[in-house]
Residue frames as qw, qx, qy, qz and C-alpha x, y, z in Angstrom:
[[0.586, 0.577, 0.569, 0.011, 18.76, 11.76, 7.01],
 [0.372, -0.041, 0.392, 0.840, 20.01, 13.24, 3.74],
 [0.286, 0.785, 0.354, -0.420, 18.40, 16.31, 2.23],
 [0.453, 0.149, 0.513, 0.714, 18.62, 17.29, -1.42],
 [0.206, 0.694, 0.184, -0.665, 17.73, 20.73, -2.83],
 [0.389, 0.199, 0.682, 0.586, 16.59, 20.89, -6.44],
 [0.202, 0.167, -0.126, -0.957, 14.89, 23.40, -8.70],
 [0.645, 0.334, 0.443, -0.526, 11.24, 23.06, -9.64],
 [0.607, 0.583, -0.375, -0.388, 12.30, 22.58, -13.26],
 [0.177, 0.384, -0.905, 0.045, 14.62, 19.72, -12.32],
 [0.409, 0.066, 0.785, -0.461, 11.84, 18.15, -10.22],
 [0.687, 0.475, 0.132, -0.534, 9.43, 18.40, -13.16],
 [0.569, 0.588, -0.516, -0.255, 11.87, 16.99, -15.71],
 [0.381, 0.289, -0.861, 0.176, 13.19, 14.20, -13.46],
 [0.652, -0.401, 0.119, -0.633, 10.17, 13.29, -11.36],
 [0.963, -0.101, -0.238, -0.074, 10.87, 9.55, -11.22],
 [0.569, 0.321, -0.480, 0.586, 14.46, 10.20, -10.17],
 [0.232, -0.457, 0.332, -0.792, 13.11, 12.42, -7.36],
 [0.858, -0.278, -0.042, -0.431, 10.72, 9.64, -6.31],
 [0.862, 0.133, -0.425, 0.243, 13.66, 7.23, -6.23],
 [0.229, 0.404, -0.488, 0.739, 15.52, 9.53, -3.84],
 [0.539, -0.380, 0.212, -0.722, 12.48, 9.82, -1.60],
 [0.941, -0.091, -0.248, -0.210, 11.97, 6.07, -1.67],
 [0.725, 0.198, -0.487, 0.445, 15.56, 5.59, -0.51],
 [0.547, -0.593, -0.446, 0.386, 14.85, 7.79, 2.53],
 [0.347, -0.015, 0.007, 0.938, 15.99, 11.22, 1.41],
 [0.123, 0.790, 0.418, -0.432, 14.10, 14.48, 1.87],
 [0.420, 0.312, 0.415, 0.744, 13.85, 16.60, -1.27],
 [0.003, 0.701, 0.265, -0.662, 13.42, 20.37, -1.05],
 [0.451, 0.545, 0.511, 0.488, 12.06, 21.95, -4.23],
 [0.179, -0.557, -0.080, 0.807, 13.03, 25.57, -4.91],
 [0.381, 0.684, 0.485, 0.389, 11.47, 28.04, -7.33],
 [0.135, 0.855, -0.004, 0.500, 13.00, 31.47, -7.83],
 [0.353, 0.341, -0.613, 0.619, 15.44, 30.69, -5.00],
 [0.510, -0.315, 0.360, -0.715, 12.56, 30.16, -2.54],
 [0.030, -0.003, 0.995, -0.097, 11.74, 26.83, -0.95],
 [0.544, -0.042, -0.177, -0.819, 8.24, 25.92, -2.11],
 [0.917, -0.118, -0.174, -0.339, 7.90, 22.23, -1.30],
 [0.196, -0.489, 0.836, -0.153, 9.39, 19.39, 0.67],
 [0.858, 0.071, -0.387, -0.331, 8.92, 15.82, -0.49],
 [0.263, -0.489, 0.764, -0.328, 9.49, 13.31, 2.29],
 [0.325, 0.004, -0.935, -0.138, 9.13, 9.53, 2.58],
 [0.680, -0.418, -0.192, -0.571, 5.81, 8.30, 3.90],
 [0.236, -0.390, 0.789, -0.412, 6.08, 6.81, 7.34],
 [0.595, -0.074, -0.743, -0.299, 5.02, 3.19, 7.38],
 [0.688, -0.496, 0.177, -0.500, 2.92, 1.80, 10.16],
 [0.018, 0.365, -0.915, 0.171, 4.49, -0.88, 12.29],
 [0.664, -0.187, -0.641, -0.336, 2.70, -4.21, 12.52],
 [0.540, -0.486, 0.421, -0.544, 1.20, -4.95, 15.91],
 [0.450, 0.236, -0.860, -0.056, 2.71, -8.42, 16.27],
 [0.110, 0.022, 0.834, -0.540, 1.20, -9.09, 19.70],
 [0.562, 0.303, 0.249, -0.728, -2.27, -8.18, 18.47],
 [0.617, 0.373, -0.541, -0.433, -1.80, -10.25, 15.31],
 [0.245, 0.173, -0.940, 0.164, -0.68, -13.28, 17.30],
 [0.306, 0.151, 0.678, -0.651, -3.69, -12.94, 19.64],
 [0.632, 0.370, -0.042, -0.679, -6.08, -12.65, 16.70],
 [0.527, 0.333, -0.740, -0.252, -4.57, -15.68, 14.98],
 [0.056, 0.052, -0.938, 0.339, -4.91, -17.77, 18.13],
 [0.460, 0.261, 0.457, -0.715, -8.57, -16.72, 18.43],
 [0.667, 0.432, -0.238, -0.559, -9.21, -17.76, 14.81],
 [0.052, 0.343, -0.935, -0.073, -7.40, -21.08, 15.11],
 [0.213, 0.180, 0.950, -0.139, -9.75, -23.88, 14.12],
 [0.449, 0.487, 0.209, -0.719, -12.38, -21.73, 12.42],
 [0.409, 0.433, -0.577, -0.559, -11.58, -23.11, 8.98],
 [0.001, 0.049, -0.999, -0.008, -12.25, -26.71, 10.02],
 [0.361, 0.434, 0.655, -0.502, -15.95, -25.85, 10.33],
 [0.408, 0.564, -0.222, -0.683, -16.09, -24.74, 6.69],
 [0.735, 0.192, 0.648, 0.049, -17.47, -27.33, 4.27],
 [0.075, -0.427, 0.504, 0.747, -15.72, -26.71, 0.95],
 [0.163, 0.259, 0.883, 0.355, -18.22, -28.84, -0.94],
 [0.070, 0.786, 0.598, -0.141, -20.94, -26.26, -0.18],
 [0.222, -0.466, 0.136, 0.845, -18.87, -23.35, -1.50],
 [0.527, 0.734, 0.265, -0.337, -20.68, -21.29, -4.16],
 [0.175, 0.747, -0.526, -0.367, -17.44, -21.33, -6.16],
 [0.201, -0.177, 0.952, 0.148, -17.69, -25.07, -6.69],
 [0.445, 0.402, 0.785, -0.157, -20.08, -26.82, -8.98],
 [0.344, 0.454, 0.632, 0.526, -22.14, -26.01, -12.04],
 [0.040, -0.905, -0.406, -0.119, -23.72, -22.83, -10.69],
 [0.538, -0.474, -0.043, 0.696, -20.48, -20.99, -9.86],
 [0.274, 0.213, 0.374, 0.860, -20.52, -18.93, -13.06],
 [0.223, -0.715, -0.488, -0.448, -24.05, -17.66, -12.31],
 [0.562, -0.711, -0.299, 0.299, -23.10, -16.89, -8.71],
 [0.496, -0.238, 0.113, 0.827, -20.05, -14.88, -9.79],
 [0.081, 0.427, 0.445, 0.783, -22.15, -12.91, -12.30],
 [0.388, -0.765, -0.489, -0.161, -24.69, -12.22, -9.57],
 [0.556, -0.655, -0.173, 0.481, -22.14, -10.81, -7.10],
 [0.435, 0.105, 0.245, 0.860, -20.48, -8.64, -9.78],
 [0.055, -0.678, -0.449, -0.579, -23.64, -6.54, -9.88],
 [0.497, -0.736, -0.378, 0.261, -23.24, -5.40, -6.28]]
């Protein structure tokens, strides 16, 4: 992994450039008065649990066929009132 050292002034003046470096996988060390004061590193992303997702999807298979769309509160003349009502929550 690449590491870049920059001054605090450069970090302040070029913050979006620094974020671009971090987004591309680089670590950025910020120095002030020739002392390292901060390290900006990419956030680790969580991996998707594909086995768990597949199991959950198989358990949910067929649930939607029990839903009667004609009884949805978003259909019909009273939908506007229903949406206004839930906005207050």
